[in-house]
C-alpha positions in Angstrom: -119.4 48.9 89.8 -121.9 49.8 86.8 -119.8 51.7 83.3 -122.1 52.2 81.0 -120.7 52.6 77.4 -121.7 56.2 75.5 -122.6 55.6 72.2 -120.1 56.6 69.7 -121.2 57.5 66.6 -125.9 58.6 67.1 -126.5 60.9 65.1 -123.7 60.0 61.9 -124.4 56.5 61.7 -127.9 56.1 62.8 -130.5 58.2 64.5 -129.5 59.7 67.7 -133.3 60.1 68.5 -135.1 56.7 69.6 -138.6 57.4 67.8 -136.9 58.3 64.9 -134.0 55.3 65.2 -137.0 52.8 66.0 -139.0 53.6 62.9 -135.4 53.5 60.4 -135.4 49.8 62.0 -138.7 48.7 61.4 -138.2 50.4 57.7 -135.3 49.0 57.0 -136.2 45.4 58.3 -139.9 45.5 57.2 -138.0 46.1 53.1 -135.3 43.2 54.2 -135.0 40.0 51.4 -134.6 37.3 54.5 -135.0 33.9 52.7 -136.4 31.6 54.6 -134.5 28.4 56.4 -133.0 27.2 59.3 -131.6 29.2 61.8 -128.3 30.5 61.7 -125.6 29.7 63.8 -123.7 32.7 62.9 -123.8 36.0 60.8 -121.6 38.2 59.4 -122.9 41.7 58.8 -121.5 45.4 58.1 -121.3 48.0 60.5 -121.4 50.9 58.6 -123.4 53.7 58.6 -126.9 52.9 57.9 -127.3 54.8 55.0 -124.5 52.6 52.9 -125.3 49.0 54.6 -128.4 49.2 56.6 -130.2 46.9 54.2 -127.8 44.6 53.9 -127.9 44.7 57.8 -131.6 44.4 57.8 -131.6 41.2 55.9 -129.0 39.5 58.0 -131.3 40.1 61.2 -134.1 39.4 59.6 -133.2 36.0 59.3 -133.0 35.8 63.1 -136.4 36.5 63.6 -138.8 33.4 62.9 -135.9 31.7 65.5 -135.8 34.8 67.9 -136.8 32.4 70.9 -133.8 29.6 70.0 -131.5 32.4 71.0 -130.2 32.6 74.6 -127.2 34.4 73.9 -125.4 36.8 71.1 -122.1 37.5 70.6 -121.0 40.6 68.7 -117.2 41.0 67.5 -116.3 43.7 65.6 -112.9 44.9 64.6 -110.7 47.5 65.9 -110.2 50.2 63.5 -108.1 53.1 65.6 -105.2 51.0 66.6 -103.8 47.4 65.6 -104.1 44.5 68.2 -103.4 41.1 68.5 -106.6 38.8 70.5 -109.2 40.5 72.0 -110.4 43.7 73.3 -113.1 44.4 75.8 -114.8 47.6 76.0 -114.6 47.3 79.7 -118.4 48.4 80.1 -121.4 46.5 81.9 -123.8 47.8 79.2 -123.9 49.8 76.0 -126.1 52.8 75.8 -128.2 53.1 72.7 -130.9 55.8 72.2 -133.4 52.8 72.4 -131.8 52.1 76.2 -129.0 50.1 77.8 -127.9 46.8 76.5 -126.3 45.3 79.2 -123.5 42.7 78.6 -122.8 39.1 79.8 -120.1 39.8 81.9 -119.4 36.4 82.8 -119.5 35.6 79.4 -117.2 38.3 78.3 -114.7 36.9 81.0 -114.3 33.4 79.5 -113.5 34.4 76.2 -109.8 33.8 75.6 -107.9 37.1 75.1 -105.3 35.5 73.1 -107.2 34.6 70.5 -106.0 36.0 67.4 
């Protein structure tokens, strides 16, 4: 069954409208200072509101642009802000809705994660 996770902070941390979000992301990526180099194997990127961390996040993601066709899967991991937990918590969703459309999750890869990892 398809369960789509609704955006939790659209309009607060980033624009809620698709057109406005596209412009904001494009401006940050165009202004990003991405040093040339080899394809990153991992990135640690801030995830606060765009006004606080957008340019730093854009610089990290801009490093991926030259290698876009080299990646088959992107794994996003984030902290649990509300309750302490040990291991990995999963969303239970099959896709995340964004102002730019739904982003499907690789459920097979997600199920392969070891939930006891701490």
